[in-house]
VOGU-3710 file (C-alpha; in Angstrom, 3 decimals, decimal comma):
1> mrtllaavla> -87,169/-78,916/151,686  -83,743/-80,001/152,713  -83,230/-76,852/154,742  -84,375/-73,629/155,496  -83,828/-69,987/155,611  -81,921/-68,458/152,850  -83,120/-67,240/149,479  -82,379/-67,918/145,937  -83,539/-67,909/142,623  -85,139/-66,076/139,862
11> talltpatta> -84,917/-66,281/136,107  -84,137/-64,372/132,959  -86,743/-64,929/130,382  -86,340/-63,343/127,024  -89,211/-61,147/125,877  -90,001/-61,700/122,228  -89,333/-58,735/119,991  -92,342/-56,800/118,743  -92,881/-56,025/115,105  -92,618/-52,498/113,733
21> tadpapaaaa> -96,238/-52,533/112,588  -98,208/-53,820/115,563  -97,999/-54,084/119,315  -98,109/-57,620/120,717  -101,354/-58,801/122,249  -101,280/-58,695/126,052  -100,592/-62,020/127,697  -103,632/-63,751/129,162  -103,837/-63,595/132,926  -103,278/-66,770/134,879
31> pdipvaavqg> -106,451/-68,393/136,173  -107,235/-68,598/139,856  -106,097/-72,017/141,065  -108,755/-73,607/143,301  -107,121/-74,210/146,654  -109,626/-76,978/147,417  -108,153/-78,974/144,544  -104,646/-78,482/145,943  -105,889/-79,607/149,357  -107,372/-82,688/147,734
41> hlarfdaiaa> -103,946/-83,764/146,530  -102,531/-83,108/149,995  -105,184/-85,328/151,531  -104,208/-88,043/149,074  -100,492/-87,722/149,929  -101,379/-87,877/153,627  -103,440/-91,038/153,076  -100,653/-92,617/151,039  -98,180/-91,994/153,859  -100,585/-93,367/156,464
51> anggnrahgr> -100,987/-96,560/154,440  -97,237/-96,966/153,950  -95,497/-96,678/157,281  -96,109/-92,969/157,850  -93,838/-91,581/155,151  -93,265/-91,102/151,415  -89,482/-91,358/151,489  -86,979/-92,424/148,822  -87,041/-96,167/148,213  -90,199/-96,643/150,269
61> pgyrasidhv> -93,588/-97,747/148,893  -95,166/-94,449/149,896  -92,961/-92,577/147,463  -93,756/-94,854/144,545  -97,486/-94,611/145,331  -97,191/-90,822/145,377  -95,481/-90,569/142,024  -97,889/-93,076/140,469  -100,762/-90,883/141,709  -99,309/-87,758/140,106
71> ksivdsagfr> -98,419/-89,573/136,873  -101,935/-90,945/136,428  -103,376/-87,439/136,701  -101,017/-85,704/134,278  -101,247/-88,607/131,830  -105,025/-88,236/131,786  -104,694/-84,471/131,250  -102,725/-84,951/128,033  -99,137/-84,423/129,117  -96,255/-86,354/127,589
81> ttlqpfsyrg> -94,680/-87,991/130,624  -91,383/-89,672/131,413  -90,750/-91,660/134,590  -86,990/-91,496/135,121  -85,403/-94,062/137,473  -82,196/-93,524/139,423  -80,420/-95,521/142,093  -79,255/-94,187/145,452  -78,290/-96,009/148,668  -79,312/-99,319/147,186
91> atgwnlvadw> -82,847/-98,223/146,335  -84,535/-97,084/143,144  -85,856/-93,543/143,060  -87,984/-91,844/140,464  -88,389/-88,461/138,822  -91,518/-87,653/136,868  -91,221/-85,177/133,987  -94,339/-83,943/132,175  -94,233/-81,889/128,961  -97,203/-79,923/127,695
101> pggdesdvll> -97,398/-79,918/123,875  -96,596/-76,605/122,240  -94,250/-73,698/122,621  -90,667/-73,504/121,452  -88,986/-76,674/122,692  -85,614/-74,965/122,516  -86,888/-72,466/125,128  -88,164/-74,388/128,150  -89,698/-73,049/131,345  -89,427/-75,843/133,918
111> tgahldsvtt> -91,491/-75,794/137,113  -90,782/-78,452/139,707  -91,055/-79,679/143,280  -89,678/-82,557/145,292  -92,237/-85,250/146,025  -90,365/-87,246/148,675  -90,576/-86,892/152,440  -88,112/-87,796/155,133  -88,573/-91,221/156,744  -89,944/-89,631/159,938
121> apgvndngsg> -92,852/-87,692/158,388  -95,730/-87,887/155,914  -94,308/-84,769/154,294  -97,531/-82,895/153,585  -96,065/-79,406/153,891  -92,550/-80,659/153,090  -93,159/-81,085/150,252  -96,619/-82,233/149,398  -97,546/-78,547/149,343  -95,150/-77,708/146,519
131> saavlevala> -95,904/-80,925/144,649  -99,661/-80,371/144,802  -99,306/-76,748/143,713  -97,199/-77,724/140,701  -99,750/-80,407/139,831  -102,692/-78,004/139,914  -100,828/-75,353/137,915  -100,036/-78,020/135,311  -103,710/-79,006/135,207  -104,649/-75,346/134,762
141> varekpatkr> -102,370/-75,268/131,725  -104,172/-78,325/130,357  -107,576/-76,708/130,936  -106,734/-73,230/129,684  -104,335/-74,200/126,886  -102,565/-70,828/126,927  -100,715/-69,793/123,786  -97,152/-69,826/125,128  -93,965/-68,851/123,384  -92,017/-71,027/125,767
151> hlrfawwgae> -92,405/-74,757/126,102  -93,848/-75,734/129,501  -92,393/-78,623/131,441  -93,313/-79,758/134,944  -91,381/-82,149/137,190  -91,574/-83,970/140,509  -88,228/-84,982/141,999  -87,227/-87,923/144,143  -84,701/-88,066/147,007  -84,397/-84,328/147,609
161> elwmigsahy> -84,281/-85,052/151,314  -81,065/-87,025/150,745  -79,460/-83,944/149,214  -81,189/-83,192/145,919  -80,360/-86,552/144,389  -83,257/-86,808/141,922  -83,074/-83,307/140,464  -79,280/-83,540/140,207  -79,609/-86,849/138,368  -82,070/-85,290/135,938
171> vntlpaaera> -80,076/-82,202/135,055  -76,645/-83,873/135,155  -77,645/-86,662/132,782  -79,295/-84,422/130,210  -77,212/-84,025/127,060  -75,630/-80,576/127,065  -77,777/-79,468/124,138  -80,973/-80,454/125,996  -79,822/-78,850/129,234  -79,178/-75,598/127,360
181> kikaylnvdm> -82,838/-75,491/126,322  -83,952/-74,976/129,937  -84,003/-71,199/130,214  -85,476/-70,989/133,716  -86,369/-73,267/136,617  -89,125/-72,355/139,094  -88,798/-74,374/142,316  -91,814/-74,805/144,613  -90,931/-76,064/148,081  -92,845/-75,711/151,363
191> igsvntayfv> -95,536/-73,158/150,611  -98,069/-73,881/153,386  -96,151/-73,430/156,648  -98,593/-72,677/159,462  -96,526/-69,867/161,041  -96,280/-68,387/157,593  -93,541/-66,267/156,101  -93,595/-65,004/152,537  -90,118/-65,404/151,129  -89,058/-65,119/147,501
201> ldgdrypags> -85,704/-66,463/146,418  -83,327/-63,619/145,708  -82,505/-63,549/142,009  -79,494/-61,289/142,479  -77,652/-64,173/144,124  -78,138/-66,702/141,335  -77,339/-67,128/137,643  -78,029/-64,245/135,299  -81,703/-64,117/134,437  -82,927/-65,261/137,847
211> vaveralkey> -84,224/-61,772/138,624  -86,980/-62,240/136,042  -88,414/-65,157/138,026  -88,188/-63,169/141,247  -89,923/-60,227/139,599  -92,785/-62,353/138,260  -93,509/-63,775/141,715  -93,274/-60,409/143,436  -95,714/-58,901/140,946  -98,382/-61,248/142,224
221> yarigvpved> -97,736/-60,613/145,911  -97,774/-56,860/145,281  -101,110/-57,216/143,498  -102,706/-58,886/146,529  -100,972/-56,613/149,032  -98,745/-59,208/150,701  -95,241/-57,989/151,630  -92,375/-60,378/150,919  -88,764/-60,788/151,957  -85,839/-61,856/149,804
231> ldmggrgdha> -84,273/-65,145/150,822  -80,969/-66,803/150,001  -81,258/-70,558/150,435  -77,786/-71,229/149,130  -77,433/-74,775/147,848  -80,170/-76,290/149,994  -82,965/-77,171/147,628  -83,552/-78,521/144,144  -82,813/-75,143/142,604  -79,156/-75,832/143,384
241> sftrhqipvg> -79,060/-78,684/140,855  -79,810/-76,103/138,171  -77,663/-73,219/139,376  -74,619/-75,485/139,085  -75,276/-75,381/135,342  -75,935/-71,626/135,323  -79,667/-72,056/134,727  -81,709/-69,162/136,163  -83,902/-70,117/139,120  -86,539/-68,748/141,471
251> gpftgaegrk> -89,337/-69,723/143,806  -91,520/-69,026/146,857  -90,983/-70,386/150,372  -92,950/-70,085/153,630  -90,218/-71,218/156,014  -89,157/-74,413/157,759  -87,542/-74,822/161,207  -86,265/-71,257/161,373  -88,038/-68,972/163,829  -90,231/-66,019/162,994
261> taaqarkwgg> -88,939/-62,671/164,179  -91,015/-60,087/165,987  -90,853/-57,833/162,916  -92,113/-60,659/160,722  -94,970/-61,394/163,124  -96,028/-57,757/162,923  -95,903/-57,932/159,139  -97,525/-61,327/158,505  -99,173/-62,314/161,749  -98,353/-65,545/163,501
271> tagapydpcy> -96,132/-66,198/166,500  -92,787/-64,507/167,021  -90,058/-66,817/168,291  -91,818/-69,956/167,016  -90,768/-72,054/163,997  -92,339/-71,266/160,667  -93,230/-74,954/160,437  -93,428/-76,542/163,900  -93,884/-79,980/162,286  -90,841/-79,770/160,043
281> hracdtarni> -89,564/-83,345/159,473  -91,912/-84,627/162,183  -94,788/-87,089/162,201  -97,257/-84,212/162,637  -96,529/-82,945/159,097  -99,967/-84,126/158,005  -102,799/-82,458/156,108  -103,562/-80,527/159,323  -100,135/-78,891/159,149  -101,100/-76,461/156,370
291> dvtaldrntd> -102,044/-72,802/156,366  -104,693/-72,749/153,648  -104,380/-69,021/152,983  -100,647/-69,326/152,386  -101,171/-72,401/150,217  -103,754/-70,537/148,144  -101,690/-67,371/147,718  -98,490/-69,182/146,857  -100,111/-71,531/144,367  -101,637/-68,542/142,584
301> avahavwtla> -98,253/-66,798/142,647  -96,689/-69,819/140,929  -99,435/-69,798/138,298  -98,899/-66,088/137,725  -95,171/-66,642/137,276  -95,708/-69,492/134,825  -98,152/-67,485/132,705  -96,008/-64,333/132,862  -92,741/-66,023/131,978  -94,106/-68,341/129,313
311> t> -96,563/-66,252/127,277
//
């Protein structure tokens, strides 16, 4: 997560028209995503960083090992994958894009997360947490095979920490006709901060249709009784690569180096006056730097949004 407090995002997803003779069948509920599986991916990202100089940064071997790990899993699950190279600061970076067969390919719901870390950290919360959540939601799609009206696409971006380079390369180099098929982008970045906040990117501040993404996420938090706050993250995050092309966006966020207020501590627990993530961009951003409850809730919120917006 390139930076921190501020909210964005949410998406307009068109609801298919009903027929005059029958009501549509209710959409299937999203499955519960096992948080232990998400933690397993985080442990793997942590081990990859430890074996590769303590980071998973752009142009470093830890990043390539991370994306190879994710690709092997989604390949085995039956996704159609594309490994997209790009060059930045004299090094090759990579985006991974995984399409699940089915749905209307002219109506794409894209869910993504940046997979890189900064050079000073293993990047387990920032942003192994989002990457692992997207991976497990994609695997849930492969297991459940939901009947979706939308086409489901998942992505892992490189070089976000150098200012959203990978996601910008992806969306900017798409032919205009292909870019127009992406009707919403759900960004998942830093969802396990130990001094947890529950932020949802504010759809009113982003391209028309973003409110639908915001609404889908908030439905889940309301169901489990967790209060949320709207957040405007401006252009700091991969969502910004899509808003520049007027693609609706949204996503959850648990906070970075910003400090929790007293009111937020009363609402969510934790420590007032302390950073949401005390290991932000530091070497201590390991698998121990994760609030498992927040990781669990936010991963399930992402799954709920994907099922709600796509089916």
